[in-house]
C-alpha positions as CSV (number, residue, x, y, z in Angstrom):
1,M,0.0,0.0,0.0
2,K,2.8,2.4,0.9
3,R,4.7,1.5,-2.3
4,R,1.6,2.2,-4.4
5,L,1.1,5.5,-2.6
6,S,4.8,6.4,-3.1
7,L,4.5,5.6,-6.8
8,T,1.4,7.8,-7.1
9,V,3.1,10.7,-5.4
10,L,6.2,10.2,-7.6
11,F,4.0,10.2,-10.7
12,F,2.4,13.5,-9.8
13,L,5.7,15.1,-8.9
14,I,7.1,14.1,-12.3
15,A,4.0,15.4,-14.0
16,A,4.2,18.7,-12.1
17,F,7.9,19.0,-12.9
18,A,7.3,18.4,-16.6
19,W,4.4,20.9,-16.7
20,S,6.6,23.6,-15.1
21,A,9.7,22.8,-17.2
22,A,11.1,25.7,-19.0
23,V,11.0,25.9,-22.8
24,N,12.3,28.4,-25.4
25,V,9.4,30.6,-26.4
26,S,10.6,31.2,-30.0
27,D,11.1,27.5,-30.7
28,S,7.8,26.4,-29.0
29,A,5.8,29.2,-30.8
30,K,7.2,28.2,-34.2
31,A,6.3,24.6,-33.6
32,A,2.7,25.5,-32.7
33,G,2.3,27.9,-35.6
34,I,2.3,31.0,-33.3
35,N,3.9,34.2,-34.4
36,L,6.2,35.8,-31.8
37,Y,6.8,39.6,-31.8
38,W,9.5,40.4,-29.2
39,D,11.0,43.8,-28.3
40,P,14.2,43.0,-26.4
41,L,14.8,46.6,-25.3
42,A,11.4,47.1,-23.7
43,E,11.1,43.3,-22.9
44,T,7.6,43.2,-24.1
45,G,6.1,40.7,-26.6
46,I,3.0,39.5,-28.4
47,L,2.1,36.0,-29.3
48,E,-0.3,36.0,-32.3
49,R,-2.2,33.4,-34.3
50,N,-5.1,33.9,-36.7
51,G,-5.6,37.5,-35.5
52,H,-5.7,36.8,-31.8
53,H,-3.1,37.9,-29.4
54,I,-1.4,37.3,-26.0
55,S,0.5,40.4,-24.9
56,F,3.0,40.2,-22.0
57,R,5.9,41.9,-20.3
58,A,8.8,39.7,-19.3
59,G,8.6,38.5,-15.7
60,D,5.1,39.8,-15.0
61,S,2.6,37.7,-13.2
62,F,-0.1,38.2,-15.8
63,V,-0.8,38.4,-19.5
64,I,-3.4,40.2,-21.7
65,R,-5.4,38.3,-24.2
66,D,-6.8,40.1,-27.2
67,F,-5.9,43.4,-25.6
68,D,-8.8,43.3,-23.2
69,S,-8.7,40.2,-21.0
70,Y,-6.4,40.2,-17.9
71,I,-5.2,36.7,-17.0
72,E,-3.2,35.9,-13.9
73,E,-0.4,33.7,-15.2
74,D,3.4,33.9,-15.1
75,A,4.5,35.6,-18.3
76,P,7.6,34.5,-20.2
77,Y,10.9,35.7,-18.8
78,V,14.5,36.3,-20.0
79,E,17.2,33.9,-19.0
80,N,20.7,33.9,-20.5
81,N,19.5,36.3,-23.2
82,Q,16.8,33.7,-24.2
83,L,13.1,34.2,-23.9
84,M,11.8,31.3,-21.8
85,A,8.4,30.2,-20.4
86,S,6.9,27.2,-18.6
87,L,5.6,24.4,-20.7
88,S,2.2,25.1,-19.1
89,F,2.2,28.7,-20.4
90,M,2.8,27.6,-24.0
91,N,0.2,24.9,-23.7
92,N,-2.3,27.4,-22.3
93,A,-1.5,29.8,-25.1
94,D,-2.1,27.0,-27.7
95,S,-5.4,26.1,-26.0
96,F,-6.5,29.8,-26.0
97,F,-5.8,30.2,-29.7
98,K,-7.7,27.0,-30.5
99,S,-10.7,28.2,-28.4
100,V,-11.1,31.5,-30.3
101,E,-10.4,30.3,-33.8
102,N,-14.0,30.8,-34.9
103,Q,-14.7,34.0,-33.0
104,S,-15.3,37.3,-34.9
105,H,-12.2,39.5,-35.3
106,L,-11.6,43.2,-34.9
107,R,-13.0,45.4,-37.6
108,I,-13.2,49.2,-38.1
109,G,-16.8,50.0,-37.0
110,A,-16.6,53.8,-37.3
111,I,-14.5,56.6,-38.9
112,L,-14.9,60.1,-37.5
113,I,-13.9,63.0,-39.7
114,D,-13.1,66.3,-37.9
115,P,-12.9,69.4,-40.2
116,G,-10.9,71.9,-38.2
117,H,-12.1,75.3,-37.0
118,G,-15.6,76.6,-38.1
119,G,-18.1,79.3,-37.2
120,K,-16.4,82.2,-35.4
121,D,-13.1,80.5,-35.7
122,P,-11.8,80.8,-39.3
123,G,-8.4,79.2,-38.6
124,A,-5.7,80.4,-41.0
125,S,-6.6,82.9,-43.6
126,A,-5.0,84.8,-46.5
127,V,-6.0,87.1,-49.3
128,W,-5.1,86.3,-52.8
129,T,-6.1,87.4,-56.3
130,I,-7.9,84.4,-57.9
131,D,-9.4,84.7,-61.4
132,G,-8.9,88.5,-61.2
133,K,-10.7,88.9,-57.9
134,R,-9.3,89.5,-54.4
135,V,-10.5,86.5,-52.4
136,T,-10.1,85.8,-48.6
137,V,-9.3,82.2,-48.3
138,Q,-10.2,80.6,-44.9
139,E,-9.0,77.4,-43.5
140,K,-12.4,76.5,-42.0
141,D,-14.1,76.4,-45.5
142,I,-11.4,74.2,-47.0
143,C,-11.5,71.8,-44.1
144,L,-15.3,71.4,-44.4
145,N,-15.1,71.0,-48.2
146,I,-12.6,68.2,-47.9
147,G,-14.4,66.6,-45.0
148,L,-17.7,66.5,-46.8
149,K,-16.1,64.9,-49.9
150,L,-14.2,62.4,-47.7
151,R,-17.4,61.5,-45.9
152,D,-19.2,60.8,-49.2
153,Y,-16.4,58.6,-50.5
154,L,-16.3,56.6,-47.3
155,K,-20.1,56.2,-47.1
156,T,-20.2,54.8,-50.6
157,A,-17.4,52.4,-49.9
158,Y,-18.5,51.4,-46.4
159,P,-22.3,51.4,-46.0
160,D,-21.9,49.0,-43.1
161,K,-19.7,51.4,-41.1
162,Q,-20.5,54.5,-39.2
163,I,-19.0,57.5,-41.1
164,L,-19.3,60.5,-38.8
165,M,-18.4,64.1,-38.8
166,T,-17.8,66.5,-35.8
167,R,-19.3,69.2,-38.0
168,S,-21.0,69.1,-41.4
169,T,-21.8,72.9,-41.5
170,D,-20.1,76.1,-40.6
171,V,-20.4,75.9,-36.8
172,Y,-18.0,76.5,-34.0
173,L,-16.9,73.6,-31.8
174,K,-14.5,73.7,-28.8
175,L,-11.5,71.3,-29.0
176,E,-13.0,69.5,-26.0
177,E,-16.3,69.0,-27.8
178,R,-14.5,67.4,-30.8
179,T,-12.7,64.8,-28.7
180,D,-15.8,64.2,-26.5
181,I,-17.7,63.3,-29.7
182,A,-14.9,61.0,-30.7
183,N,-14.7,59.3,-27.4
184,S,-18.5,58.8,-27.1
185,V,-19.1,57.0,-30.3
186,K,-20.9,53.7,-29.6
187,L,-19.2,50.6,-31.1
188,G,-20.2,47.0,-31.4
189,E,-18.2,44.1,-29.9
190,N,-14.7,43.8,-31.6
191,E,-15.1,47.1,-33.3
192,A,-12.6,49.9,-33.5
193,I,-12.8,53.6,-34.5
194,L,-10.5,55.9,-36.4
195,Y,-10.2,59.7,-36.0
196,V,-9.1,62.0,-38.8
197,S,-8.7,65.7,-38.2
198,I,-8.5,67.9,-41.3
199,H,-6.5,71.2,-41.3
200,V,-4.7,73.7,-43.6
201,N,-1.3,75.0,-42.8
202,A,0.2,78.6,-42.6
203,S,3.7,79.9,-42.3
204,L,5.7,83.2,-42.2
205,D,7.7,81.6,-45.0
206,K,5.7,82.3,-48.1
207,N,7.6,79.5,-49.9
208,A,6.6,76.8,-47.4
209,C,4.3,74.3,-49.2
210,G,3.2,70.7,-49.2
211,Y,1.0,68.3,-47.1
212,E,1.9,66.4,-44.0
213,V,0.2,64.1,-41.5
214,W,0.7,64.3,-37.8
215,Y,0.4,61.6,-35.1
216,L,0.9,61.7,-31.3
217,S,4.4,61.4,-30.1
218,P,5.1,58.0,-28.6
219,D,6.7,59.9,-25.7
220,Y,3.4,61.5,-24.7
221,R,1.5,59.4,-22.1
222,R,-2.3,59.6,-22.1
223,Q,-5.1,57.7,-20.4
224,V,-6.8,55.6,-23.0
225,L,-8.2,52.8,-20.9
226,D,-11.2,52.9,-18.6
227,K,-9.9,53.2,-15.1
228,T,-12.4,50.6,-13.9
229,V,-10.6,47.8,-15.9
230,S,-8.4,46.9,-12.9
231,D,-8.4,47.7,-9.2
232,D,-4.6,47.4,-9.2
233,A,-3.0,50.8,-10.2
234,N,0.2,49.1,-11.4
235,V,-1.7,46.6,-13.6
236,Q,-3.9,49.5,-14.8
237,S,-0.9,51.5,-15.9
238,I,0.7,48.5,-17.7
239,L,-2.5,47.7,-19.5
240,N,-2.9,51.4,-20.5
241,D,0.7,51.5,-21.9
242,M,0.0,48.4,-24.0
243,L,-3.1,49.8,-25.5
244,E,-1.5,53.2,-26.0
245,E,1.4,51.6,-27.9
246,E,-1.0,49.8,-30.1
247,Y,-2.8,53.1,-30.9
248,T,0.5,54.8,-31.7
249,T,1.6,52.0,-34.1
250,E,-1.8,52.2,-35.9
251,S,-1.7,56.0,-36.1
252,I,1.8,55.9,-37.7
253,L,0.5,53.4,-40.2
254,I,-2.5,55.5,-41.0
255,A,-0.3,58.5,-41.5
256,K,1.9,56.7,-44.0
257,F,-1.1,55.3,-45.9
258,I,-2.6,58.8,-46.2
259,L,0.6,60.3,-47.4
260,D,0.9,57.6,-50.1
261,G,-2.8,58.1,-51.0
262,I,-2.5,61.9,-51.4
263,G,0.8,61.6,-53.3
264,T,-0.7,59.2,-55.9
265,Q,-3.6,61.6,-56.5
266,V,-2.0,65.0,-56.6
267,G,1.3,64.0,-58.1
268,N,3.7,66.9,-58.6
269,L,1.0,69.5,-57.9
270,S,2.2,69.5,-54.3
271,E,4.9,67.7,-52.2
272,S,4.9,65.5,-49.2
273,R,6.4,66.8,-46.0
274,G,6.2,63.4,-44.4
275,A,4.7,62.0,-41.3
276,K,5.5,63.9,-38.1
277,E,4.8,63.6,-34.4
278,E,3.3,66.3,-32.2
279,E,1.0,66.6,-29.1
280,W,-2.0,68.3,-30.8
281,F,-5.0,68.6,-28.4
282,V,-7.4,66.7,-30.6
283,V,-4.9,63.9,-31.2
284,R,-3.6,63.5,-27.6
285,N,-7.2,63.5,-26.2
286,S,-8.7,60.9,-28.6
287,K,-8.7,57.4,-27.1
288,M,-8.2,55.7,-30.5
289,P,-5.9,55.7,-33.5
290,S,-5.9,59.3,-34.6
291,V,-4.1,61.6,-37.1
292,L,-4.2,65.2,-38.1
293,V,-3.8,66.0,-41.8
294,E,-2.3,69.3,-42.9
295,T,-3.5,69.6,-46.5
296,G,-1.3,72.5,-47.7
297,F,-0.3,76.1,-47.0
298,L,-2.7,79.0,-47.4
299,T,0.3,81.4,-47.1
300,N,1.8,80.0,-50.3
301,E,0.1,81.6,-53.3
302,K,0.3,78.6,-55.6
303,E,-1.0,76.2,-53.0
304,A,-3.8,78.6,-51.8
305,K,-5.1,78.7,-55.3
306,L,-5.0,74.9,-55.5
307,L,-6.9,74.7,-52.2
308,T,-9.8,76.7,-53.7
309,D,-9.9,74.6,-56.9
310,E,-12.7,72.0,-56.7
311,D,-10.9,69.5,-59.0
312,Y,-7.8,69.7,-56.7
313,L,-9.9,69.3,-53.6
314,K,-11.5,66.2,-55.1
315,K,-8.0,64.7,-55.7
316,L,-6.9,65.6,-52.2
317,S,-10.0,64.2,-50.6
318,F,-9.8,61.0,-52.6
319,G,-6.1,60.6,-51.6
320,I,-7.1,60.7,-47.9
321,Y,-9.9,58.3,-48.6
322,N,-7.5,55.9,-50.4
323,G,-5.1,56.1,-47.4
324,L,-7.9,55.3,-45.0
325,Q,-9.2,52.5,-47.2
326,A,-5.7,51.0,-47.4
327,F,-5.4,51.0,-43.6
328,V,-8.9,49.5,-43.1
329,T,-8.1,46.7,-45.5
330,H,-4.8,46.0,-43.8
331,F,-6.3,46.1,-40.3
332,E,-9.3,43.9,-41.1
333,R,-7.3,41.4,-43.2
334,S,-4.7,41.1,-40.5
335,R,-7.7,40.7,-38.1
336,G,-6.7,43.8,-36.0
337,F,-3.0,43.1,-35.8
338,T,-0.6,45.9,-36.9
339,E,3.2,45.7,-36.7
């Protein structure tokens, strides 16, 4: 009887040891068809399969599944410059990915267009002679014109998505009102929203010209996660950082797609000034991927005339549309995963 009991205890000890045995994450993930994205400097990583994800920070006592589920489990850790994990962790990861194979994936459920300025706030303005007449060109009018065209293009392409505007007429909105609108949009399960702010540039240098797209600096820290997600302030902060990094990555990608889209449409009529980072109010206070598009310079005579030309504005709007469409296609085909 004692011998049988001893063998039983030994069996469970061996099983427990095997279950906790360390394995190389890269090798185990590859064998299971799981993609590993690892940042050795930040010591953060993502395991991905079929559009589902497990996010972790090396050595933590929890992981995040699909960016919203907090799971208490020992995350992978670094040992001798190798990313290691327990066999049970890798088995649990494989089981999770199998359990969600047939679930719906992330999609873009809404796109919010924010034409800058409006009403009593004209934004930048300049007076130029156009077709023999002195004309005051105002930023607010150009922003609204582009925004309305962009809305129509998006509505035609995506009848199943919410295509919204902060303003569709010449009205004044405070910056806080714009971001409040963005952050209050109702979304379905597994839906995401994009925020695009439209502006026109100005400069003391009359030769300054071109279009550019701004996104929030990765160094700026913002609260993007509901504070009720976790009672643990440390965990809350880590979860917020993970989601914020995802938003920043997506915003940079949107900026690049929009630049490409505009460039294809306007050709050599204008020039790209590239993607840039800045802490604009409407960008830093939007809890979603967000960009600000500067469509040209009112203070440049040639560009100001282009920005009052309907054919050019159609090209500009269609370029922004093509950029957004490229991102939506990428996002939904990759099932919500952006590198």
